[in-house]
C-alpha positions as CSV (number, residue, x, y, z in Angstrom):
1,M,-3.2,22.6,-11.5
2,T,-5.6,20.3,-13.5
3,T,-9.1,19.4,-12.5
4,P,-9.0,15.9,-11.2
5,R,-11.1,13.1,-12.8
6,T,-13.5,12.3,-10.0
7,E,-16.7,10.7,-11.5
8,H,-15.7,7.3,-10.2
9,L,-14.7,8.7,-6.9
10,V,-18.2,9.8,-5.9
11,L,-19.5,7.5,-3.1
12,T,-22.6,8.1,-1.0
13,G,-21.7,9.3,2.5
14,V,-18.0,9.4,1.6
15,L,-17.2,11.8,-1.2
16,T,-19.0,14.1,-3.5
17,A,-17.3,15.0,-6.8
18,Q,-16.2,18.3,-5.3
19,E,-14.8,16.7,-2.2
20,A,-12.9,14.1,-4.2
21,A,-11.4,16.8,-6.3
22,Q,-10.4,18.7,-3.2
23,T,-8.7,15.7,-1.7
24,V,-6.7,15.1,-4.9
25,R,-5.7,18.7,-4.9
26,G,-4.6,18.3,-1.3
27,I,-2.2,15.5,-2.2
28,L,-0.9,17.5,-5.2
29,A,-0.2,20.4,-2.9
30,V,2.0,18.1,-0.7
31,Q,4.0,16.9,-3.7
32,R,7.3,18.6,-4.4
33,A,8.3,19.9,-7.8
34,D,10.7,17.0,-8.1
35,G,7.9,14.5,-7.7
36,A,8.5,13.5,-4.0
37,I,5.4,13.1,-1.9
38,P,6.2,13.3,1.9
39,W,3.6,12.6,4.6
40,F,3.0,16.3,4.7
41,R,5.3,19.3,3.9
42,G,8.0,19.4,6.6
43,H,7.7,15.8,7.5
44,H,9.4,12.8,6.1
45,L,8.9,10.7,2.9
46,D,9.0,6.9,3.0
47,P,8.9,5.0,-0.3
48,W,5.8,2.9,0.6
49,D,3.5,5.8,1.5
50,H,5.0,7.9,-1.3
51,T,3.9,5.2,-3.7
52,E,0.4,4.9,-2.1
53,A,-0.2,8.6,-2.7
54,A,1.1,8.3,-6.3
55,M,-1.4,5.5,-6.9
56,A,-4.2,7.7,-5.7
57,L,-3.2,10.4,-8.1
58,D,-3.4,7.9,-11.0
59,A,-6.8,6.8,-9.8
60,A,-7.9,10.5,-10.2
61,G,-6.4,10.8,-13.6
62,E,-3.4,12.8,-12.5
63,H,-1.0,10.6,-14.5
64,E,1.7,13.2,-15.0
65,A,2.1,13.9,-11.3
66,A,2.1,10.2,-10.6
67,A,4.8,9.5,-13.1
68,R,6.9,12.2,-11.5
69,A,6.6,10.4,-8.2
70,Y,7.8,7.1,-9.7
71,E,10.6,8.9,-11.5
72,W,11.7,10.3,-8.2
73,L,12.1,6.8,-7.0
74,A,14.1,5.7,-10.0
75,R,16.5,8.7,-9.7
76,H,17.2,8.1,-6.0
77,Q,17.4,4.3,-5.9
78,N,20.4,3.0,-4.1
79,E,22.9,0.9,-6.0
80,D,21.7,-2.3,-4.3
81,G,18.1,-1.7,-5.5
82,S,16.8,-0.3,-2.2
83,W,15.6,3.0,-0.9
84,Y,16.1,4.3,2.6
85,A,13.2,4.2,5.0
86,A,12.9,8.0,5.5
87,Y,13.9,11.2,3.7
88,A,13.3,14.6,5.4
89,D,10.5,16.4,3.5
90,G,11.3,14.2,0.5
91,D,14.8,15.6,0.2
92,A,16.9,12.7,-1.2
93,A,20.0,14.3,0.3
94,D,18.6,14.4,3.8
95,V,18.2,10.8,4.9
96,T,16.7,10.5,8.4
97,D,16.4,6.7,8.6
98,R,19.1,4.7,6.7
99,G,17.4,1.3,7.2
100,R,16.3,-0.3,4.0
101,E,12.9,-2.0,4.6
102,T,11.9,-4.8,2.3
103,N,8.2,-4.0,2.0
104,F,9.0,-0.3,1.4
105,C,11.3,-1.3,-1.4
106,A,9.1,-3.9,-3.1
107,Y,6.0,-1.6,-3.3
108,I,7.3,0.2,-6.3
109,A,6.1,-2.8,-8.4
110,V,2.5,-2.2,-7.3
111,G,2.6,1.4,-8.2
112,V,4.3,0.9,-11.5
113,W,1.9,-1.8,-12.6
114,H,-1.1,0.4,-11.5
115,H,0.3,3.3,-13.5
116,Y,0.8,1.1,-16.5
117,L,-2.8,-0.2,-16.3
118,A,-4.1,3.3,-15.9
119,T,-2.2,4.7,-18.8
120,G,-1.1,1.9,-21.2
121,D,2.3,3.8,-21.3
122,D,4.8,1.2,-22.6
123,A,7.6,3.7,-22.6
124,F,7.0,4.3,-18.9
125,L,7.1,0.6,-18.2
126,D,10.4,0.3,-20.1
127,R,11.9,3.1,-18.1
128,M,10.8,1.8,-14.7
129,W,11.6,-1.9,-15.3
130,P,15.3,-1.6,-14.2
131,S,14.2,0.0,-10.9
132,V,11.5,-2.7,-10.3
133,F,13.9,-5.5,-11.2
134,A,16.6,-4.2,-8.8
135,A,14.1,-3.6,-6.0
136,V,12.8,-7.1,-6.2
137,E,16.2,-8.6,-6.3
138,F,17.2,-6.6,-3.2
139,V,14.1,-7.8,-1.4
140,L,14.5,-11.5,-2.3
141,E,18.0,-11.5,-0.9
142,L,16.3,-11.2,2.5
143,Q,13.9,-14.1,1.9
144,R,14.3,-16.8,4.6
145,P,14.4,-20.5,4.0
146,G,10.8,-20.8,5.3
147,G,9.6,-18.3,2.6
148,Q,9.0,-15.3,4.8
149,I,10.8,-12.0,4.0
150,G,13.3,-10.5,6.5
151,W,12.3,-7.1,7.7
152,K,15.2,-4.9,6.5
153,R,18.9,-4.4,6.0
154,E,20.6,-2.0,8.4
155,D,22.8,0.8,7.1
156,D,25.9,-1.3,7.8
157,G,24.6,-4.1,5.6
158,T,23.4,-6.3,8.5
159,A,20.3,-8.3,7.4
160,V,17.5,-8.3,10.0
161,G,16.0,-11.8,9.5
162,D,12.9,-11.3,11.7
163,A,9.8,-11.3,9.4
164,L,6.7,-9.1,9.8
165,L,3.4,-10.6,8.6
166,T,2.1,-7.3,7.4
167,G,5.4,-6.5,5.5
168,S,5.6,-10.0,4.0
169,S,1.9,-9.8,2.9
170,S,2.7,-6.4,1.2
171,V,5.7,-8.0,-0.5
172,H,3.5,-10.8,-1.7
173,H,1.3,-8.3,-3.5
174,A,4.3,-6.5,-4.9
175,L,5.8,-9.8,-6.2
176,R,2.6,-10.6,-8.1
177,C,2.7,-7.1,-9.6
178,A,6.4,-7.5,-10.5
179,L,5.7,-10.8,-12.2
180,A,2.8,-9.2,-14.1
181,I,5.3,-6.5,-15.4
182,A,7.8,-9.2,-16.3
183,E,5.1,-11.1,-18.3
184,E,4.0,-7.9,-20.0
185,R,7.6,-7.4,-21.1
186,E,8.0,-11.0,-22.0
187,E,10.9,-11.4,-19.6
188,P,9.9,-14.4,-17.4
189,Q,11.3,-14.6,-13.9
190,P,11.0,-18.2,-12.7
191,D,13.0,-17.5,-9.5
192,W,10.5,-14.8,-8.6
193,E,7.6,-17.3,-9.1
194,L,9.3,-19.8,-6.8
195,A,9.8,-17.1,-4.2
196,L,6.2,-15.9,-4.4
197,G,4.9,-19.4,-3.9
198,A,7.1,-20.0,-0.9
199,L,6.1,-16.7,0.6
200,R,2.4,-17.4,0.1
201,H,2.8,-20.8,1.7
202,A,4.5,-19.2,4.8
203,I,1.7,-16.6,5.1
204,R,-1.1,-19.2,4.8
205,R,0.3,-22.1,6.8
206,H,3.1,-20.9,9.1
207,P,2.2,-18.0,11.4
208,E,5.1,-19.1,13.7
209,R,7.6,-17.8,11.1
210,F,6.6,-14.2,11.7
211,L,7.0,-11.9,14.7
212,D,3.9,-11.9,16.9
213,K,2.2,-8.6,16.2
214,N,-1.4,-9.8,16.3
215,R,-2.3,-6.7,18.4
216,Y,-2.0,-4.7,15.2
217,S,-4.9,-4.6,12.9
218,M,-2.7,-4.7,9.8
219,D,-1.5,-8.2,10.8
220,W,-5.2,-9.1,10.7
221,Y,-6.3,-7.9,7.3
222,Y,-3.0,-7.6,5.3
223,P,-2.8,-11.3,4.3
224,V,-6.2,-10.6,2.6
225,L,-5.3,-7.2,1.2
226,G,-2.0,-8.6,-0.1
227,G,-3.8,-11.5,-1.9
228,A,-2.2,-14.4,0.0
229,L,-5.6,-15.4,1.5
230,T,-8.6,-15.5,-0.8
231,G,-12.1,-16.9,-0.9
232,A,-13.5,-18.6,2.2
233,E,-10.1,-18.5,3.9
234,A,-10.0,-14.7,3.6
235,K,-13.6,-14.2,4.8
236,E,-13.0,-16.5,7.8
237,R,-10.0,-14.4,8.8
238,I,-11.9,-11.2,8.5
239,E,-14.8,-12.5,10.6
240,R,-12.6,-13.9,13.3
241,D,-11.3,-10.6,14.6
242,W,-13.9,-8.1,13.3
243,D,-15.2,-7.2,16.8
244,R,-11.7,-7.0,18.1
245,F,-10.6,-4.2,15.7
246,V,-13.7,-2.5,14.3
247,V,-15.2,0.3,16.3
248,P,-18.7,0.9,14.9
249,G,-19.2,4.4,13.6
250,L,-15.6,5.4,14.1
251,G,-13.3,3.1,12.1
252,V,-10.6,0.5,12.7
253,R,-8.2,0.4,15.7
254,C,-4.6,0.5,14.8
255,V,-3.7,-1.6,17.8
256,V,-5.7,-3.3,20.6
257,P,-6.6,-2.4,23.3
258,N,-5.7,1.3,22.5
259,P,-8.8,3.5,22.0
260,W,-7.3,4.8,18.7
261,V,-8.9,4.5,15.3
262,T,-6.8,5.4,12.2
263,G,-7.9,6.4,8.7
264,G,-5.2,4.5,6.8
265,E,-6.0,1.2,8.4
266,S,-9.7,1.8,8.0
267,A,-9.4,2.5,4.3
268,E,-7.1,-0.5,3.7
269,L,-9.6,-2.7,5.5
270,A,-12.3,-1.4,3.2
271,L,-10.1,-2.4,0.2
272,A,-9.6,-5.9,1.6
273,L,-13.4,-6.1,2.2
274,W,-14.0,-5.1,-1.4
275,A,-11.5,-7.7,-2.6
276,V,-13.5,-10.5,-1.0
277,G,-16.9,-9.2,-2.2
278,E,-17.9,-7.4,0.9
279,S,-18.6,-4.0,-0.7
280,D,-21.5,-3.1,1.6
281,R,-19.2,-3.4,4.7
282,A,-16.4,-1.7,2.9
283,L,-18.7,1.3,2.3
284,E,-19.8,1.4,5.9
285,I,-16.1,1.5,7.0
286,L,-15.4,4.4,4.7
287,Q,-18.4,6.3,5.8
288,S,-17.4,5.8,9.4
289,I,-14.1,7.7,9.1
290,Q,-15.5,10.8,7.5
291,H,-15.1,12.4,11.0
292,L,-11.4,12.4,10.1
293,R,-11.8,14.7,7.1
294,D,-10.4,18.2,7.3
295,P,-12.9,20.4,5.3
296,G,-10.3,23.0,4.7
297,S,-7.8,20.9,2.8
298,G,-9.8,17.8,1.9
299,L,-7.0,15.7,3.6
300,Y,-7.6,13.3,6.5
301,W,-6.3,13.3,10.0
302,T,-4.2,10.2,10.7
303,G,-6.2,9.1,13.7
304,Y,-8.7,9.8,16.5
305,V,-8.4,8.8,20.2
306,F,-12.1,8.1,21.0
307,D,-12.0,7.9,24.8
308,S,-10.7,11.5,25.0
309,R,-12.3,12.6,21.8
310,A,-9.1,14.0,20.4
311,I,-7.5,14.1,17.0
312,W,-4.1,12.4,17.3
313,P,-1.5,12.9,16.0
314,E,-2.4,16.3,14.6
315,E,-1.2,15.7,11.1
316,L,-3.0,15.5,7.7
317,T,-1.1,12.8,5.9
318,S,-1.0,12.3,2.1
319,W,-1.0,8.6,2.4
320,T,-4.2,8.5,4.6
321,A,-6.0,10.5,1.8
322,G,-4.4,8.2,-0.8
323,S,-5.6,5.0,0.8
324,L,-9.1,6.4,1.1
325,L,-9.1,7.4,-2.6
326,L,-7.9,4.0,-3.7
327,A,-10.6,2.3,-1.6
328,V,-13.3,4.6,-3.2
329,A,-11.8,4.0,-6.6
330,A,-12.1,0.2,-6.2
331,L,-15.7,0.5,-5.0
332,G,-16.3,2.9,-8.0
333,G,-15.0,0.4,-10.5
334,D,-11.8,2.1,-11.6
335,E,-10.3,-0.5,-13.9
336,A,-6.6,-0.2,-12.9
337,T,-7.3,-0.1,-9.2
338,C,-9.7,-3.0,-9.3
339,A,-7.2,-5.1,-11.3
340,V,-4.3,-4.3,-8.9
341,F,-6.2,-5.0,-5.6
342,G,-8.7,-7.5,-7.0
343,G,-5.9,-9.7,-8.4
344,D,-6.9,-9.7,-12.1
345,R,-4.0,-10.5,-14.3
346,L,-1.7,-11.0,-11.3
347,P,0.3,-14.3,-11.4
348,L,0.0,-16.6,-8.5
349,G,3.4,-18.2,-8.6
350,L,4.1,-21.7,-7.4
351,D,1.3,-23.7,-5.8
352,P,1.6,-22.5,-2.2
353,D,0.9,-25.9,-0.7
354,C,3.4,-27.8,-2.8
355,C,5.9,-28.2,0.0
356,Q,3.8,-29.1,3.0
């Protein structure tokens, strides 16, 4: 096992160089030899969290391991461009959820673009382009007339047209990354640009087009994290529900009113805060969740129930560690991570307000 590159992953009150290296090794220990990264060994793999963990490996300089993770996706992509929602322990032959969720499938574009920016590997981009293209085409088949993205396609082919704001916001980010890949390859995709603009318009102007999940913190910050809301509009959204979701000194609630803070949501909020120029508050959030760190493995517990002072669930997830490392990498100035989550070089698509 290599020594992870951690100089930009040192953050006061969050990670020392030794702790960062331990966390990276913890993710590498979860990764299977074939490249799959399940939540933890013995649990399932889903394509979104698999990609999040792979991005963290790239942020730490573990490019070969990250490439294996993306190649796992390419090898096991369904003929329609999708992936299933869950594979037992990352075993592609043991599917435990045969739904095909749009935001899970789209996220490969974010990871592939991040890997390319981290490595400059043109051959990798060429190899992965067919998978990215097929995944985007699958996702856009479920775009609704109002611009929002339907949640998933069932195993029998039935399209679930209900749209999730968090999922659609993640797809918005993925479409921007997919268009960046297309531009880099000089293969313009005007239909994707139109789809991106319509999606952004729906997120910004039509909350009624999405299922009401405003009890969940992800619905609060994901329009910002996914780049659909920027500037003053993004900051206003963050301020509006700050006290509703942030528990000082402990992290971010997953859902209100439950007394449960989670590491993944907290780290993602920190990324969103960094993206809108709130680095000081991002740092405070990351510092507040260090009570979730397991000193033995360097991984992080998924969450903490603060009224009963209990770790729950008792699982150390690769994606929780991955999201934290990505937030730290952005705050530390890692070029690829900053570009992907800060929006540099990411196309905007059609004017989102063109069709009011």
